[in-house]
C-alpha positions in Angstrom: 25.8 -4.0 21.3 23.6 -4.0 18.2 23.6 -0.2 17.8 24.9 3.1 19.1 23.0 6.2 18.8 25.2 9.1 20.1 26.3 8.1 23.4 23.6 5.5 24.0 24.2 1.7 23.3 21.4 -0.5 22.3 21.9 -3.8 23.7 20.8 -7.2 22.1 18.7 -7.9 25.3 16.9 -4.6 24.7 16.2 -5.6 21.1 15.0 -9.0 22.2 12.5 -7.6 24.8 11.0 -5.1 22.1 10.9 -7.8 19.6 9.0 -10.4 22.0 5.5 -9.7 20.7 6.6 -10.1 17.1 8.4 -13.4 18.0 5.2 -14.8 19.2 3.7 -14.5 15.7 6.8 -15.9 14.2 6.8 -19.0 16.2 3.1 -19.6 15.8 3.1 -18.8 12.0 6.4 -19.8 10.5 7.8 -23.5 10.4 11.1 -24.0 12.2 14.2 -23.9 10.1 15.7 -21.4 7.5 12.2 -19.8 6.9 11.8 -19.0 10.6 15.4 -17.9 11.0 15.0 -15.5 8.0 11.7 -14.1 9.6 13.3 -13.6 13.0 16.3 -11.7 11.2 13.7 -9.5 9.4 11.9 -8.9 12.8 15.1 -7.8 14.5 16.1 -5.5 11.7 12.8 -3.9 11.6 12.4 -3.4 15.3 16.1 -2.1 15.6 15.3 0.5 13.0 12.2 1.5 15.0 14.3 1.8 18.3 16.8 4.0 16.5 14.0 6.3 15.1 12.6 6.4 18.7 15.8 7.4 20.1 16.3 10.2 17.5 12.8 11.5 18.4 13.6 11.3 22.2 16.6 13.5 21.7 14.5 15.9 19.5 11.7 16.2 22.2 14.2 17.1 24.9 15.6 19.9 22.8 12.1 21.1 22.0 11.2 20.5 25.7 8.2 18.2 24.7 7.0 15.6 27.5 4.3 13.4 28.0 2.6 13.1 31.3 1.1 10.1 33.2 -2.2 11.7 32.8 -1.9 11.8 28.9 -1.0 8.1 29.0 -4.0 7.2 31.2 -6.3 9.2 28.9 -4.8 7.3 25.9 -5.3 3.9 27.6 -9.0 4.8 28.2 -9.3 5.9 24.5 -8.1 2.8 23.4 -10.0 0.7 25.6 -13.3 2.4 24.7 -12.6 2.1 21.0 -12.5 -1.7 21.6 -15.1 -1.8 24.0 -12.9 -3.1 26.8 -11.9 -1.9 30.3 -8.4 -0.8 30.9 -7.8 -4.0 32.8 -9.1 -6.2 29.9 -6.9 -4.3 27.5 -3.9 -4.9 29.4 -5.0 -8.5 29.8 -5.3 -8.7 25.9 -1.9 -7.3 25.5 -0.4 -9.7 28.0 -1.5 -12.5 25.8 0.7 -11.2 23.0 3.7 -10.9 25.3 3.3 -7.2 26.3 3.2 -6.2 29.9 1.2 -3.4 31.2 4.4 -1.3 31.6 5.6 -2.0 28.1 2.1 -1.2 26.7 2.0 2.2 28.6 5.7 3.0 27.3 4.7 2.2 23.8 1.6 4.6 24.1 3.9 7.3 25.7 6.4 6.9 22.5 3.2 7.2 20.2 2.0 10.3 22.0 5.5 11.8 22.0 5.9 11.2 18.2 2.4 12.8 17.7 3.4 15.9 19.7 6.8 16.1 17.7 5.1 15.8 14.3 2.6 18.6 15.4 5.4 20.8 16.2 8.0 20.2 13.4 5.6 19.2 10.6 2.2 20.5 10.9 1.3 23.2 8.6 3.8 21.9 6.0 1.5 19.3 4.6 -0.7 20.3 1.8 -3.4 18.0 0.2 -4.6 19.1 -3.3 -7.5 17.8 -5.3 -5.0 16.0 -7.7 -3.7 14.0 -4.7 -7.3 13.0 -3.8 -7.9 12.0 -7.4 -4.6 9.9 -7.5 -5.4 8.2 -4.2 -8.9 7.3 -5.5 -7.9 6.1 -8.7 -5.2 3.7 -7.0 -8.1 2.3 -4.9 -10.2 1.9 -8.1 -7.1 -0.1 -9.7 -6.5 -2.2 -6.5 -10.3 -3.2 -6.6 -10.3 -4.0 -10.3 -7.4 -6.6 -9.6 -10.0 -8.6 -7.7 -13.3 -8.0 -9.6 -14.4 -10.6 -12.1 -14.8 -9.3 -15.6 -15.0 -10.3 -19.4 -12.6 -9.1 -21.9 -12.7 -9.1 -25.6 -9.9 -8.1 -27.9 -9.1 -7.7 -31.6 -5.5 -8.6 -32.8 -4.0 -7.2 -36.0 -0.6 -8.1 -37.1 1.8 -4.9 -37.3 3.3 -6.3 -40.5 7.0 -6.1 -41.3 6.6 -2.5 -42.7 4.2 -1.5 -39.9 1.3 -1.5 -42.4 -1.1 -3.0 -39.9 -1.1 0.4 -37.7 -3.5 2.3 -39.9 -5.9 -0.5 -40.1 -5.8 -1.1 -36.3 -6.4 2.5 -35.6 -9.5 2.6 -38.1 -10.8 -0.4 -36.3 -10.3 1.1 -32.8 -12.1 4.2 -34.0 -14.8 2.1 -35.3 -15.1 0.2 -31.9 -16.6 3.3 -30.4 -19.5 3.3 -32.7 -20.1 -0.2 -34.0 -20.5 -3.7 -32.5 -17.2 -5.0 -31.1 -17.9 -8.7 -31.7 -18.8 -8.0 -35.4 -15.5 -6.1 -35.8 -13.6 -8.8 -34.1 -15.0 -11.6 -36.4 -14.2 -9.3 -39.4 -10.7 -8.0 -38.7 -9.3 -10.2 -35.8 -6.4 -12.5 -36.8 -6.6 -14.5 -33.5 -8.3 -17.6 -34.6 -9.0 -18.9 -30.9 -11.2 -15.8 -30.2 -12.4 -14.4 -33.5 -15.5 -16.5 -33.7 -16.6 -15.7 -30.3 -16.3 -11.8 -31.1 -12.8 -11.8 -29.7 -14.0 -12.6 -26.2 -11.2 -14.2 -23.9 -12.2 -17.2 -21.7 -10.6 -15.8 -18.6 -12.7 -13.9 -16.0 -10.0 -12.6 -13.7 -7.4 -10.0 -14.4 -4.6 -12.0 -13.0 -5.2 -14.9 -15.5 -5.4 -12.6 -18.7 -2.2 -12.4 -20.8 0.0 -9.7 -19.0 -0.1 -7.3 -21.9 -4.0 -7.5 -22.2 -4.4 -7.3 -18.4 -2.4 -4.1 -18.2 -4.7 -2.4 -20.9 -7.9 -3.8 -19.4 -7.3 -2.4 -15.9 -7.6 1.1 -17.0 -10.8 0.6 -19.0 -14.3 1.1 -17.6 -17.1 -1.6 -18.4 -18.0 -1.2 -22.0 -15.1 1.0 -23.0 -12.5 0.2 -25.7 -8.9 0.9 -25.9 -7.0 2.6 -28.6 -4.8 0.5 -31.0 -1.9 -0.4 -28.9 1.2 -2.1 -30.0 2.0 -5.5 -28.2 5.1 -7.4 -29.6 4.3 -8.0 -33.3 0.8 -7.1 -33.2 -1.6 -4.2 -32.6 -4.4 -5.0 -30.2 -7.8 -3.2 -29.5 -9.2 -4.4 -26.2 -12.7 -3.8 -24.7 -14.0 -4.7 -21.2 -17.3 -6.1 -22.0 -18.3 -6.4 -18.6 -16.9 -6.1 -14.8 -18.6 -6.8 -11.4 -20.0 -3.7 -9.8 -17.5 -1.8 -7.6 -18.1 -1.7 -3.9 -16.3 1.5 -3.5 -18.1 4.8 -2.8 -18.2 7.6 -5.3 -15.2 10.0 -5.3 -17.3 12.8 -3.9 -18.6 10.4 -1.0 -15.1 9.3 -0.3 -13.5 12.7 -0.4 -13.3 13.3 3.4 -11.8 9.8 4.0 -9.4 10.2 1.1 -8.1 13.5 2.4 -7.5 11.9 5.9 -5.6 9.0 4.2 -3.6 11.3 1.9 -2.7 13.5 4.7 -1.4 10.8 7.0 0.6 9.3 4.1 2.2 12.7 3.3 2.8 13.1 7.1 4.5 9.9 7.2 6.7 10.5 4.5 7.7 14.1 5.8 8.4 12.2 9.2 10.8 9.8 7.4 12.5 12.6 5.7 12.9 14.5 8.8 14.2 11.4 10.8 16.6 10.7 7.9 17.7 14.4 8.5 18.3 13.7 12.2 20.3 10.5 11.4 22.8 12.4 9.1 23.2 15.1 12.0 23.8 12.3 14.8 26.2 9.4 15.3 24.1 6.4 14.3 25.9 3.0 14.0 23.8 0.0 13.4 25.8 -3.3 14.0 23.1 -5.9 13.4 
């Protein structure tokens, strides 16, 4: 036994059967030895957690008298097949190539449908998506994209001084950077000899290659924007993103609907996790793996 949920025992054979599709990926993509053994262990742990969650949901569904009919499963099969431009027979054939039989595929769909019904009953109406949620989600997408985009960054380094006397100068230079030519300011005030003559321009063109402190500042700046004076170790720095490759993201307004769906699903997943954790606390769950 690898787990006990209430009066139901989960056997190692059950776990191996459910893990088979993932094992195909492991054996094909991970070399033999310690690395593969570690990957197999992670698969088993992840699948076992999923089995425990599903058993708790099955018990909740019985209490709520929620069931899934064969007709609903057939309709789900047809939807998935149509979305992938396949017939149901070809869909099952594709699944078989990954180690999933038709019966297992249908059972997995049944579990997904049951989960959706339970979520609708238990959680629907409790999830609220605000405009702040949408803005935060869009900002996250912007920052993720900026990690990949090429850019040119310039900076001005001004020593803080033992008594902190460099702060006032750094702040004046930062204010001036909004109105005056940044390169001229760098040549005049920057104490970084390696970049001063080039107007503070750093040689790197990828965010990941920049010094970490500079990268953390640059990722939050738009192209053509300069930062305030920021303390980094023994210096104050003013950072400017001179240029950045054009974004491929739609505008916030154009992305609003898709963002709303994504944020809703994320919040629903979090609410489901909290609900399942509550069910675990109310039930006898013993994981032995």
